[in-house]
N, CA, C and O atoms as a GROMACS GRO file, in nm:
protein
  580
    1MET      N    1   0.084  -0.118   0.000
    1MET     CA    2   0.000   0.000   0.000
    1MET      C    3   0.089   0.124   0.000
    1MET      O    4   0.188   0.131   0.073
    2ARG      N    5   0.052   0.219  -0.082
    2ARG     CA    6   0.127   0.345  -0.089
    2ARG      C    7   0.079   0.442   0.019
    2ARG      O    8  -0.035   0.435   0.064
    3ILE      N    9   0.168   0.530   0.060
    3ILE     CA   10   0.130   0.625   0.164
    3ILE      C   11   0.029   0.727   0.114
    3ILE      O   12  -0.028   0.800   0.194
    4THR      N   13   0.007   0.734  -0.017
    4THR     CA   14  -0.095   0.823  -0.072
    4THR      C   15  -0.234   0.761  -0.067
    4THR      O   16  -0.333   0.830  -0.092
    5ASP      N   17  -0.243   0.633  -0.036
    5ASP     CA   18  -0.372   0.565  -0.022
    5ASP      C   19  -0.445   0.625   0.097
    5ASP      O   20  -0.385   0.638   0.204
    6PRO      N   21  -0.573   0.663   0.083
    6PRO     CA   22  -0.644   0.724   0.195
    6PRO      C   23  -0.662   0.631   0.315
    6PRO      O   24  -0.698   0.677   0.424
    7ARG      N   25  -0.638   0.501   0.296
    7ARG     CA   26  -0.646   0.407   0.410
    7ARG      C   27  -0.517   0.404   0.492
    7ARG      O   28  -0.516   0.354   0.604
    8TRP      N   29  -0.409   0.459   0.436
    8TRP     CA   30  -0.279   0.454   0.503
    8TRP      C   31  -0.282   0.511   0.645
    8TRP      O   32  -0.230   0.445   0.736
    9PRO      N   33  -0.339   0.629   0.669
    9PRO     CA   34  -0.342   0.678   0.807
    9PRO      C   35  -0.416   0.582   0.903
    9PRO      O   36  -0.376   0.568   1.018
   10ALA      N   37  -0.522   0.518   0.855
   10ALA     CA   38  -0.595   0.423   0.940
   10ALA      C   39  -0.510   0.299   0.970
   10ALA      O   40  -0.516   0.244   1.080
   11VAL      N   41  -0.431   0.255   0.871
   11VAL     CA   42  -0.340   0.142   0.894
   11VAL      C   43  -0.242   0.179   1.005
   11VAL      O   44  -0.219   0.101   1.097
   12ARG      N   45  -0.184   0.298   0.995
   12ARG     CA   46  -0.087   0.342   1.095
   12ARG      C   47  -0.151   0.355   1.234
   12ARG      O   48  -0.092   0.314   1.333
   13GLU      N   49  -0.271   0.411   1.239
   13GLU     CA   50  -0.339   0.426   1.368
   13GLU      C   51  -0.374   0.290   1.427
   13GLU      O   52  -0.360   0.269   1.547
   14PHE      N   53  -0.419   0.197   1.344
   14PHE     CA   54  -0.451   0.061   1.388
   14PHE      C   55  -0.326  -0.002   1.450
   14PHE      O   56  -0.333  -0.060   1.559
   15ALA      N   57  -0.213   0.009   1.381
   15ALA     CA   58  -0.087  -0.048   1.432
   15ALA      C   59  -0.043   0.020   1.562
   15ALA      O   60   0.002  -0.047   1.655
   16ARG      N   61  -0.057   0.152   1.569
   16ARG     CA   62  -0.019   0.223   1.692
   16ARG      C   63  -0.105   0.180   1.810
   16ARG      O   64  -0.054   0.161   1.920
   17ILE      N   65  -0.235   0.163   1.787
   17ILE     CA   66  -0.324   0.116   1.894
   17ILE      C   67  -0.278  -0.021   1.942
   17ILE      O   68  -0.272  -0.047   2.062
   18LEU      N   69  -0.246  -0.108   1.848
   18LEU     CA   70  -0.203  -0.244   1.883
   18LEU      C   71  -0.075  -0.242   1.966
   18LEU      O   72  -0.059  -0.323   2.057
   19LEU      N   73   0.015  -0.152   1.935
   19LEU     CA   74   0.144  -0.147   2.005
   19LEU      C   75   0.141  -0.074   2.138
   19LEU      O   76   0.219  -0.108   2.227
   20ARG      N   77   0.055   0.022   2.154
   20ARG     CA   78   0.062   0.105   2.276
   20ARG      C   79  -0.046   0.073   2.380
   20ARG      O   80  -0.033   0.117   2.495
   21THR      N   81  -0.149  -0.001   2.345
   21THR     CA   82  -0.260  -0.022   2.437
   21THR      C   83  -0.237  -0.143   2.526
   21THR      O   84  -0.218  -0.255   2.478
   22GLU      N   85  -0.239  -0.119   2.655
   22GLU     CA   86  -0.228  -0.228   2.752
   22GLU      C   87  -0.364  -0.300   2.763
   22GLU      O   88  -0.467  -0.240   2.733
   23ALA      N   89  -0.363  -0.423   2.805
   23ALA     CA   90  -0.486  -0.502   2.825
   23ALA      C   91  -0.570  -0.509   2.698
   23ALA      O   92  -0.693  -0.499   2.705
   24LEU      N   93  -0.506  -0.526   2.585
   24LEU     CA   94  -0.573  -0.532   2.456
   24LEU      C   95  -0.610  -0.676   2.423
   24LEU      O   96  -0.531  -0.768   2.445
   25VAL      N   97  -0.729  -0.695   2.369
   25VAL     CA   98  -0.772  -0.826   2.321
   25VAL      C   99  -0.798  -0.812   2.171
   25VAL      O  100  -0.877  -0.729   2.128
   26VAL      N  101  -0.731  -0.896   2.093
   26VAL     CA  102  -0.748  -0.897   1.949
   26VAL      C  103  -0.846  -1.009   1.914
   26VAL      O  104  -0.823  -1.125   1.946
   27HIS      N  105  -0.954  -0.972   1.848
   27HIS     CA  106  -1.052  -1.069   1.801
   27HIS      C  107  -1.031  -1.086   1.651
   27HIS      O  108  -1.019  -0.986   1.580
   28GLY      N  109  -1.027  -1.210   1.603
   28GLY     CA  110  -1.007  -1.230   1.461
   28GLY      C  111  -1.018  -1.375   1.422
   28GLY      O  112  -1.048  -1.461   1.505
   29PRO      N  113  -0.994  -1.403   1.293
   29PRO     CA  114  -1.001  -1.540   1.242
   29PRO      C  115  -0.896  -1.629   1.310
   29PRO      O  116  -0.798  -1.580   1.365
   30THR      N  117  -0.919  -1.757   1.307
   30THR     CA  118  -0.831  -1.855   1.372
   30THR      C  119  -0.685  -1.836   1.335
   30THR      O  120  -0.597  -1.841   1.422
   31TRP      N  121  -0.657  -1.814   1.207
   31TRP     CA  122  -0.518  -1.802   1.159
   31TRP      C  123  -0.443  -1.687   1.225
   31TRP      O  124  -0.320  -1.687   1.228
   32LEU      N  125  -0.515  -1.589   1.279
   32LEU     CA  126  -0.451  -1.472   1.338
   32LEU      C  127  -0.390  -1.502   1.476
   32LEU      O  128  -0.301  -1.430   1.520
   33GLY      N  129  -0.438  -1.606   1.543
   33GLY     CA  130  -0.390  -1.638   1.677
   33GLY      C  131  -0.240  -1.656   1.685
   33GLY      O  132  -0.175  -1.601   1.774
   34ALA      N  133  -0.183  -1.731   1.592
   34ALA     CA  134  -0.038  -1.755   1.591
   34ALA      C  135   0.037  -1.626   1.563
   34ALA      O  136   0.147  -1.606   1.615
   35LYS      N  137  -0.019  -1.540   1.480
   35LYS     CA  138   0.047  -1.414   1.446
   35LYS      C  139   0.048  -1.317   1.565
   35LYS      O  140   0.145  -1.244   1.586
   36ILE      N  141  -0.060  -1.317   1.642
   36ILE     CA  142  -0.065  -1.232   1.762
   36ILE      C  143   0.032  -1.284   1.867
   36ILE      O  144   0.097  -1.206   1.937
   37HIS      N  145   0.044  -1.417   1.879
   37HIS     CA  146   0.142  -1.475   1.972
   37HIS      C  147   0.284  -1.434   1.931
   37HIS      O  148   0.364  -1.393   2.016
   38ALA      N  149   0.316  -1.445   1.802
   38ALA     CA  150   0.449  -1.405   1.754
   38ALA      C  151   0.474  -1.256   1.780
   38ALA      O  152   0.585  -1.217   1.816
   39LEU      N  153   0.371  -1.174   1.760
   39LEU     CA  154   0.384  -1.031   1.788
   39LEU      C  155   0.413  -1.008   1.937
   39LEU      O  156   0.496  -0.924   1.971
   40SER      N  157   0.345  -1.080   2.023
   40SER     CA  158   0.366  -1.065   2.168
   40SER      C  159   0.509  -1.102   2.206
   40SER      O  160   0.570  -1.036   2.290
   41VAL      N  161   0.563  -1.207   2.145
   41VAL     CA  162   0.702  -1.246   2.171
   41VAL      C  163   0.796  -1.134   2.127
   41VAL      O  164   0.890  -1.099   2.199
   42LYS      N  165   0.771  -1.078   2.009
   42LYS     CA  166   0.855  -0.969   1.959
   42LYS      C  167   0.843  -0.846   2.050
   42LYS      O  168   0.943  -0.780   2.078
   43LEU      N  169   0.721  -0.815   2.094
   43LEU     CA  170   0.702  -0.702   2.186
   43LEU      C  171   0.784  -0.721   2.313
   43LEU      O  172   0.843  -0.626   2.364
   44GLY      N  173   0.788  -0.844   2.364
   44GLY     CA  174   0.867  -0.873   2.484
   44GLY      C  175   1.015  -0.849   2.461
   44GLY      O  176   1.086  -0.805   2.552
   45ASP      N  177   1.062  -0.879   2.340
   45ASP     CA  178   1.203  -0.858   2.307
   45ASP      C  179   1.235  -0.710   2.290
   45ASP      O  180   1.338  -0.661   2.337
   46VAL      N  181   1.145  -0.638   2.222
   46VAL     CA  182   1.169  -0.498   2.188
   46VAL      C  183   1.138  -0.404   2.305
   46VAL      O  184   1.204  -0.302   2.322
   47GLN      N  185   1.037  -0.439   2.384
   47GLN     CA  186   0.996  -0.358   2.497
   47GLN      C  187   1.010  -0.440   2.626
   47GLN      O  188   0.910  -0.484   2.682
   48PRO      N  189   1.132  -0.461   2.674
   48PRO     CA  190   1.153  -0.551   2.787
   48PRO      C  191   1.080  -0.512   2.916
   48PRO      O  192   1.056  -0.597   3.001
   49SER      N  193   1.043  -0.385   2.930
   49SER     CA  194   0.973  -0.344   3.052
   49SER      C  195   0.823  -0.376   3.045
   49SER      O  196   0.752  -0.367   3.145
   50ARG      N  197   0.777  -0.412   2.928
   50ARG     CA  198   0.634  -0.441   2.910
   50ARG      C  199   0.600  -0.573   2.977
   50ARG      O  200   0.672  -0.672   2.962
   51THR      N  201   0.490  -0.574   3.052
   51THR     CA  202   0.449  -0.696   3.122
   51THR      C  203   0.313  -0.749   3.076
   51THR      O  204   0.276  -0.862   3.108
   52VAL      N  205   0.238  -0.668   3.002
   52VAL     CA  206   0.106  -0.709   2.953
   52VAL      C  207   0.110  -0.707   2.801
   52VAL      O  208   0.152  -0.609   2.740
   53PHE      N  209   0.064  -0.816   2.740
   53PHE     CA  210   0.070  -0.831   2.596
   53PHE      C  211  -0.069  -0.858   2.540
   53PHE      O  212  -0.158  -0.902   2.612
   54PRO      N  213  -0.088  -0.832   2.411
   54PRO     CA  214  -0.220  -0.855   2.351
   54PRO      C  215  -0.263  -1.001   2.365
   54PRO      O  216  -0.183  -1.093   2.345
   55ALA      N  217  -0.389  -1.020   2.400
   55ALA     CA  218  -0.449  -1.154   2.404
   55ALA      C  219  -0.524  -1.175   2.274
   55ALA      O  220  -0.553  -1.079   2.202
   56PHE      N  221  -0.556  -1.299   2.243
   56PHE     CA  222  -0.629  -1.329   2.120
   56PHE      C  223  -0.755  -1.407   2.151
   56PHE      O  224  -0.754  -1.499   2.233
   57GLU      N  225  -0.864  -1.370   2.084
   57GLU     CA  226  -0.989  -1.446   2.091
   57GLU      C  227  -1.039  -1.466   1.949
   57GLU      O  228  -1.044  -1.373   1.869
   58GLU      N  229  -1.075  -1.591   1.920
   58GLU     CA  230  -1.124  -1.624   1.786
   58GLU      C  231  -1.259  -1.557   1.760
   58GLU      O  232  -1.344  -1.549   1.848
   59GLU      N  233  -1.274  -1.510   1.638
   59GLU     CA  234  -1.395  -1.438   1.594
   59GLU      C  235  -1.456  -1.516   1.478
   59GLU      O  236  -1.385  -1.559   1.388
   60ASP      N  237  -1.589  -1.533   1.481
   60ASP     CA  238  -1.657  -1.603   1.372
   60ASP      C  239  -1.670  -1.516   1.247
   60ASP      O  240  -1.668  -1.568   1.135
   61GLU      N  241  -1.684  -1.386   1.266
   61GLU     CA  242  -1.699  -1.295   1.153
   61GLU      C  243  -1.563  -1.268   1.090
   61GLU      O  244  -1.459  -1.283   1.154
   62ASP      N  245  -1.565  -1.229   0.962
   62ASP     CA  246  -1.441  -1.200   0.891
   62ASP      C  247  -1.399  -1.056   0.919
   62ASP      O  248  -1.418  -0.967   0.836
   63LYS      N  249  -1.341  -1.035   1.036
   63LYS     CA  250  -1.293  -0.903   1.075
   63LYS      C  251  -1.187  -0.920   1.183
   63LYS      O  252  -1.178  -1.024   1.248
   64ILE      N  253  -1.107  -0.815   1.200
   64ILE     CA  254  -1.009  -0.809   1.307
   64ILE      C  255  -1.048  -0.689   1.393
   64ILE      O  256  -1.058  -0.577   1.343
   65SER      N  257  -1.070  -0.714   1.520
   65SER     CA  258  -1.110  -0.607   1.611
   65SER      C  259  -1.011  -0.597   1.726
   65SER      O  260  -0.967  -0.698   1.781
   66LEU      N  261  -0.976  -0.475   1.761
   66LEU     CA  262  -0.893  -0.449   1.879
   66LEU      C  263  -0.984  -0.397   1.988
   66LEU      O  264  -1.044  -0.291   1.975
   67MET      N  265  -0.994  -0.473   2.097
   67MET     CA  266  -1.083  -0.438   2.208
   67MET      C  267  -1.002  -0.416   2.334
   67MET      O  268  -0.907  -0.489   2.364
   68LEU      N  269  -1.041  -0.315   2.409
   68LEU     CA  270  -0.983  -0.294   2.540
   68LEU      C  271  -1.038  -0.403   2.630
   68LEU      O  272  -1.160  -0.422   2.636
   69GLY      N  273  -0.951  -0.475   2.699
   69GLY     CA  274  -0.994  -0.585   2.784
   69GLY      C  275  -1.109  -0.548   2.875
   69GLY      O  276  -1.107  -0.442   2.938
   70GLY      N  277  -1.210  -0.634   2.882
   70GLY     CA  278  -1.324  -0.613   2.969
   70GLY      C  279  -1.432  -0.523   2.911
   70GLY      O  280  -1.527  -0.487   2.981
   71THR      N  281  -1.419  -0.485   2.783
   71THR     CA  282  -1.521  -0.401   2.720
   71THR      C  283  -1.573  -0.470   2.594
   71THR      O  284  -1.512  -0.563   2.543
   72ASN      N  285  -1.686  -0.423   2.547
   72ASN     CA  286  -1.743  -0.474   2.422
   72ASN      C  287  -1.728  -0.374   2.308
   72ASN      O  288  -1.780  -0.397   2.199
   73GLN      N  289  -1.659  -0.264   2.332
   73GLN     CA  290  -1.643  -0.160   2.231
   73GLN      C  291  -1.507  -0.176   2.162
   73GLN      O  292  -1.403  -0.168   2.228
   74PRO      N  293  -1.508  -0.198   2.031
   74PRO     CA  294  -1.380  -0.207   1.962
   74PRO      C  295  -1.313  -0.070   1.951
   74PRO      O  296  -1.379   0.032   1.927
   75LEU      N  297  -1.181  -0.068   1.970
   75LEU     CA  298  -1.103   0.053   1.950
   75LEU      C  299  -1.072   0.071   1.802
   75LEU      O  300  -1.068   0.183   1.751
   76ALA      N  301  -1.052  -0.042   1.732
   76ALA     CA  302  -1.020  -0.040   1.589
   76ALA      C  303  -1.073  -0.168   1.527
   76ALA      O  304  -1.086  -0.272   1.592
   77GLN      N  305  -1.105  -0.158   1.397
   77GLN     CA  306  -1.160  -0.275   1.328
   77GLN      C  307  -1.114  -0.275   1.182
   77GLN      O  308  -1.122  -0.173   1.113
   78CYS      N  309  -1.066  -0.390   1.138
   78CYS     CA  310  -1.031  -0.412   0.998
   78CYS      C  311  -1.139  -0.504   0.941
   78CYS      O  312  -1.148  -0.621   0.978
   79SER      N  313  -1.221  -0.449   0.851
   79SER     CA  314  -1.330  -0.526   0.793
   79SER      C  315  -1.388  -0.450   0.675
   79SER      O  316  -1.359  -0.332   0.655
   80THR      N  317  -1.468  -0.520   0.597
   80THR     CA  318  -1.537  -0.451   0.488
   80THR      C  319  -1.665  -0.385   0.537
   80THR      O  320  -1.721  -0.299   0.469
   81ASP      N  321  -1.713  -0.425   0.656
   81ASP     CA  322  -1.832  -0.364   0.715
   81ASP      C  323  -1.791  -0.247   0.803
   81ASP      O  324  -1.700  -0.259   0.885
   82GLU      N  325  -1.857  -0.134   0.785
   82GLU     CA  326  -1.823  -0.012   0.858
   82GLU      C  327  -1.878  -0.017   1.001
   82GLU      O  328  -1.999  -0.035   1.021
   83PRO      N  329  -1.789  -0.001   1.101
   83PRO     CA  330  -1.835   0.002   1.242
   83PRO      C  331  -1.880   0.142   1.282
   83PRO      O  332  -1.883   0.234   1.200
   84SER      N  333  -1.916   0.157   1.409
   84SER     CA  334  -1.957   0.288   1.460
   84SER      C  335  -1.842   0.387   1.450
   84SER      O  336  -1.726   0.347   1.440
   85LEU      N  337  -1.873   0.514   1.453
   85LEU     CA  338  -1.775   0.620   1.436
   85LEU      C  339  -1.676   0.630   1.552
   85LEU      O  340  -1.574   0.698   1.540
   86GLU      N  341  -1.702   0.562   1.662
   86GLU     CA  342  -1.610   0.562   1.775
   86GLU      C  343  -1.494   0.466   1.753
   86GLU      O  344  -1.400   0.461   1.833
   87THR      N  345  -1.499   0.389   1.645
   87THR     CA  346  -1.401   0.285   1.616
   87THR      C  347  -1.315   0.326   1.496
   87THR      O  348  -1.368   0.368   1.394
   88VAL      N  349  -1.183   0.313   1.510
   88VAL     CA  350  -1.096   0.336   1.395
   88VAL      C  351  -1.124   0.224   1.295
   88VAL      O  352  -1.114   0.106   1.328
   89TRP      N  353  -1.161   0.263   1.173
   89TRP     CA  354  -1.198   0.164   1.073
   89TRP      C  355  -1.095   0.156   0.962
   89TRP      O  356  -1.057   0.256   0.903
   90LEU      N  357  -1.050   0.034   0.935
   90LEU     CA  358  -0.964   0.005   0.822
   90LEU      C  359  -1.045  -0.080   0.725
   90LEU      O  360  -1.063  -0.200   0.749
   91PRO      N  361  -1.094  -0.021   0.616
   91PRO     CA  362  -1.182  -0.094   0.524
   91PRO      C  363  -1.102  -0.185   0.430
   91PRO      O  364  -1.075  -0.150   0.315
   92MET      N  365  -1.067  -0.302   0.483
   92MET     CA  366  -0.994  -0.401   0.404
   92MET      C  367  -1.038  -0.540   0.445
   92MET      O  368  -1.088  -0.560   0.556
   93GLU      N  369  -1.022  -0.635   0.356
   93GLU     CA  370  -1.043  -0.776   0.386
   93GLU      C  371  -0.936  -0.818   0.487
   93GLU      O  372  -0.825  -0.764   0.484
   94THR      N  373  -0.965  -0.912   0.574
   94THR     CA  374  -0.875  -0.941   0.687
   94THR      C  375  -0.736  -0.988   0.647
   94THR      O  376  -0.638  -0.943   0.707
   95ASN      N  377  -0.723  -1.076   0.548
   95ASN     CA  378  -0.590  -1.125   0.510
   95ASN      C  379  -0.503  -1.012   0.457
   95ASN      O  380  -0.389  -0.995   0.500
   96THR      N  381  -0.557  -0.935   0.364
   96THR     CA  382  -0.483  -0.822   0.307
   96THR      C  383  -0.457  -0.717   0.414
   96THR      O  384  -0.348  -0.661   0.422
   97GLY      N  385  -0.558  -0.691   0.495
   97GLY     CA  386  -0.544  -0.593   0.602
   97GLY      C  387  -0.433  -0.630   0.698
   97GLY      O  388  -0.351  -0.546   0.734
   98TRP      N  389  -0.430  -0.757   0.742
   98TRP     CA  390  -0.327  -0.798   0.838
   98TRP      C  391  -0.188  -0.790   0.776
   98TRP      O  392  -0.092  -0.751   0.843
   99THR      N  393  -0.175  -0.827   0.649
   99THR     CA  394  -0.045  -0.816   0.582
   99THR      C  395   0.005  -0.672   0.586
   99THR      O  396   0.123  -0.648   0.614
  100THR      N  397  -0.083  -0.579   0.559
  100THR     CA  398  -0.046  -0.437   0.560
  100THR      C  399  -0.016  -0.389   0.701
  100THR      O  400   0.083  -0.321   0.724
  101ILE      N  401  -0.102  -0.426   0.796
  101ILE     CA  402  -0.083  -0.386   0.936
  101ILE      C  403   0.047  -0.442   0.991
  101ILE      O  404   0.122  -0.371   1.057
  102SER      N  405   0.076  -0.570   0.963
  102SER     CA  406   0.197  -0.631   1.020
  102SER      C  407   0.324  -0.567   0.964
  102SER      O  408   0.424  -0.557   1.036
  103ALA      N  409   0.321  -0.523   0.838
  103ALA     CA  410   0.438  -0.453   0.782
  103ALA      C  411   0.460  -0.322   0.857
  103ALA      O  412   0.574  -0.285   0.886
  104VAL      N  413   0.352  -0.250   0.887
  104VAL     CA  414   0.363  -0.125   0.962
  104VAL      C  415   0.407  -0.152   1.106
  104VAL      O  416   0.486  -0.076   1.162
  105LEU      N  417   0.356  -0.258   1.166
  105LEU     CA  418   0.398  -0.295   1.301
  105LEU      C  419   0.550  -0.315   1.305
  105LEU      O  420   0.617  -0.265   1.396
  106GLU      N  421   0.602  -0.388   1.208
  106GLU     CA  422   0.747  -0.412   1.202
  106GLU      C  423   0.824  -0.281   1.190
  106GLU      O  424   0.923  -0.259   1.260
  107ASP      N  425   0.777  -0.193   1.101
  107ASP     CA  426   0.844  -0.063   1.082
  107ASP      C  427   0.843   0.018   1.212
  107ASP      O  428   0.945   0.076   1.250
  108LEU      N  429   0.728   0.023   1.278
  108LEU     CA  430   0.718   0.100   1.402
  108LEU      C  431   0.805   0.042   1.512
  108LEU      O  432   0.872   0.116   1.584
  109LEU      N  433   0.804  -0.091   1.526
  109LEU     CA  434   0.887  -0.154   1.628
  109LEU      C  435   1.036  -0.133   1.599
  109LEU      O  436   1.114  -0.108   1.690
  110ASP      N  437   1.074  -0.142   1.472
  110ASP     CA  438   1.214  -0.119   1.436
  110ASP      C  439   1.257   0.024   1.467
  110ASP      O  440   1.373   0.050   1.497
  111ALA      N  441   1.162   0.118   1.459
  111ALA     CA  442   1.191   0.259   1.486
  111ALA      C  443   1.190   0.290   1.636
  111ALA      O  444   1.231   0.398   1.677
  112GLY      N  445   1.143   0.195   1.718
  112GLY     CA  446   1.141   0.216   1.863
  112GLY      C  447   1.007   0.260   1.918
  112GLY      O  448   0.998   0.300   2.034
  113TYR      N  449   0.901   0.254   1.837
  113TYR     CA  450   0.769   0.296   1.884
  113TYR      C  451   0.722   0.203   1.995
  113TYR      O  452   0.745   0.083   1.984
  114PRO      N  453   0.658   0.252   2.101
  114PRO     CA  454   0.610   0.387   2.124
  114PRO      C  455   0.707   0.476   2.200
  114PRO      O  456   0.671   0.586   2.240
  115GLY      N  457   0.828   0.431   2.221
  115GLY     CA  458   0.923   0.509   2.299
  115GLY      C  459   1.000   0.613   2.222
  115GLY      O  460   1.087   0.680   2.278
  116CYS      N  461   0.970   0.630   2.094
  116CYS     CA  462   1.044   0.727   2.013
  116CYS      C  463   0.955   0.847   1.981
  116CYS      O  464   0.833   0.834   1.974
  117LEU      N  465   1.014   0.961   1.964
  117LEU     CA  466   0.939   1.082   1.928
  117LEU      C  467   0.926   1.092   1.777
  117LEU      O  468   1.026   1.086   1.705
  118GLY      N  469   0.804   1.106   1.729
  118GLY     CA  470   0.781   1.128   1.588
  118GLY      C  471   0.788   1.007   1.498
  118GLY      O  472   0.760   1.018   1.379
  119CYS      N  473   0.826   0.890   1.551
  119CYS     CA  474   0.840   0.773   1.464
  119CYS      C  475   0.705   0.710   1.432
  119CYS      O  476   0.698   0.619   1.349
  120GLY      N  477   0.601   0.756   1.495
  120GLY     CA  478   0.468   0.704   1.466
  120GLY      C  479   0.409   0.762   1.339
  120GLY      O  480   0.301   0.722   1.297
  121GLY      N  481   0.479   0.855   1.278
  121GLY     CA  482   0.431   0.916   1.154
  121GLY      C  483   0.378   1.055   1.178
  121GLY      O  484   0.368   1.103   1.291
  122SER      N  485   0.343   1.119   1.067
  122SER     CA  486   0.290   1.255   1.078
  122SER      C  487   0.154   1.255   1.147
  122SER      O  488   0.078   1.159   1.136
  123ASN      N  489   0.126   1.361   1.216
  123ASN     CA  490  -0.002   1.380   1.287
  123ASN      C  491  -0.027   1.278   1.397
  123ASN      O  492  -0.143   1.251   1.430
  124THR      N  493   0.078   1.219   1.454
  124THR     CA  494   0.056   1.120   1.560
  124THR      C  495   0.051   1.183   1.699
  124THR      O  496   0.016   1.116   1.796
  125GLU      N  497   0.086   1.309   1.708
  125GLU     CA  498   0.086   1.374   1.838
  125GLU      C  499  -0.052   1.423   1.877
  125GLU      O  500  -0.081   1.438   1.996
  126GLY      N  501  -0.139   1.446   1.779
  126GLY     CA  502  -0.274   1.497   1.807
  126GLY      C  503  -0.375   1.384   1.817
  126GLY      O  504  -0.341   1.266   1.806
  127GLU      N  505  -0.500   1.424   1.838
  127GLU     CA  506  -0.609   1.327   1.846
  127GLU      C  507  -0.641   1.271   1.709
  127GLU      O  508  -0.633   1.342   1.608
  128TRP      N  509  -0.678   1.146   1.704
  128TRP     CA  510  -0.719   1.081   1.580
  128TRP      C  511  -0.854   1.138   1.538
  128TRP      O  512  -0.944   1.152   1.621
  129ASP      N  513  -0.870   1.169   1.410
  129ASP     CA  514  -0.995   1.224   1.357
  129ASP      C  515  -1.062   1.121   1.267
  129ASP      O  516  -1.038   1.118   1.147
  130GLU      N  517  -1.145   1.038   1.327
  130GLU     CA  518  -1.210   0.929   1.254
  130GLU      C  519  -1.307   0.982   1.149
  130GLU      O  520  -1.321   0.923   1.042
  131THR      N  521  -1.373   1.092   1.178
  131THR     CA  522  -1.469   1.148   1.083
  131THR      C  523  -1.400   1.184   0.952
  131THR      O  524  -1.448   1.147   0.844
  132ASN      N  525  -1.290   1.256   0.959
  132ASN     CA  526  -1.217   1.293   0.837
  132ASN      C  527  -1.156   1.172   0.769
  132ASN      O  528  -1.150   1.166   0.646
  133SER      N  529  -1.110   1.076   0.847
  133SER     CA  530  -1.055   0.954   0.790
  133SER      C  531  -1.161   0.881   0.709
  133SER      O  532  -1.134   0.835   0.598
  134ARG      N  533  -1.281   0.870   0.764
  134ARG     CA  534  -1.390   0.801   0.693
  134ARG      C  535  -1.431   0.874   0.566
  134ARG      O  536  -1.459   0.812   0.464
  135LYS      N  537  -1.435   1.007   0.573
  135LYS     CA  538  -1.470   1.085   0.454
  135LYS      C  539  -1.374   1.054   0.340
  135LYS      O  540  -1.416   1.029   0.227
  136ALA      N  541  -1.245   1.056   0.370
  136ALA     CA  542  -1.144   1.029   0.267
  136ALA      C  543  -1.154   0.886   0.215
  136ALA      O  544  -1.145   0.863   0.095
  137MET      N  545  -1.173   0.790   0.305
  137MET     CA  546  -1.178   0.650   0.264
  137MET      C  547  -1.305   0.620   0.186
  137MET      O  548  -1.301   0.548   0.086
  138ASN      N  549  -1.418   0.672   0.230
  138ASN     CA  550  -1.544   0.646   0.160
  138ASN      C  551  -1.541   0.705   0.019
  138ASN      O  552  -1.595   0.646  -0.075
  139LYS      N  553  -1.480   0.820   0.005
  139LYS     CA  554  -1.464   0.881  -0.127
  139LYS      C  555  -1.378   0.790  -0.216
  139LYS      O  556  -1.410   0.769  -0.333
  140PHE      N  557  -1.269   0.735  -0.159
  140PHE     CA  558  -1.182   0.645  -0.230
  140PHE      C  559  -1.256   0.516  -0.269
  140PHE      O  560  -1.245   0.470  -0.382
  141ILE      N  561  -1.331   0.459  -0.175
  141ILE     CA  562  -1.404   0.334  -0.199
  141ILE      C  563  -1.506   0.353  -0.312
  141ILE      O  564  -1.519   0.266  -0.399
  142LYS      N  565  -1.577   0.464  -0.311
  142LYS     CA  566  -1.678   0.490  -0.414
  142LYS      C  567  -1.616   0.510  -0.552
  142LYS      O  568  -1.680   0.482  -0.653
  143ASN      N  569  -1.492   0.558  -0.557
  143ASN     CA  570  -1.425   0.584  -0.684
  143ASN      C  571  -1.338   0.468  -0.732
  143ASN      O  572  -1.277   0.476  -0.838
  144THR      N  573  -1.333   0.359  -0.653
  144THR     CA  574  -1.255   0.242  -0.690
  144THR      C  575  -1.343   0.144  -0.766
  144THR      O  576  -1.451   0.108  -0.718
  145PRO      N  577  -1.298   0.099  -0.886
  145PRO     CA  578  -1.381   0.006  -0.964
  145PRO      C  579  -1.396  -0.128  -0.898
  145PRO      O  580  -1.462  -0.216  -0.951
   0.00000   0.00000   0.00000
């Protein structure tokens, strides 16, 4: 995916949420469980002071959701179905979405995120604007054959 793709900021935000949120539960297809375990091992290596790692729960629907432990509200969702506006939405099929997200995860971890300044990308210091993100992505989706 190119950085000019309107979904790129959502990919970056999805990855940042996954890396910085404590007590995170990742819901997704069965195949994702091993990938979340591998990510947790890498997080332990890269962030040795970290003691809480993402948990995984299998999901029947074809989506990847990042949930704060003990809640039913997703923080982020990768799916073709649009979630509520309180959720960061990455409008992609799960296999393609995870491939893109995991590449960004690797880049961010290699840069030292979340302990580095500015390595999260442009506009990472301010609040995430889901409304503007959706406007850009919906425009892109409607114009894509």
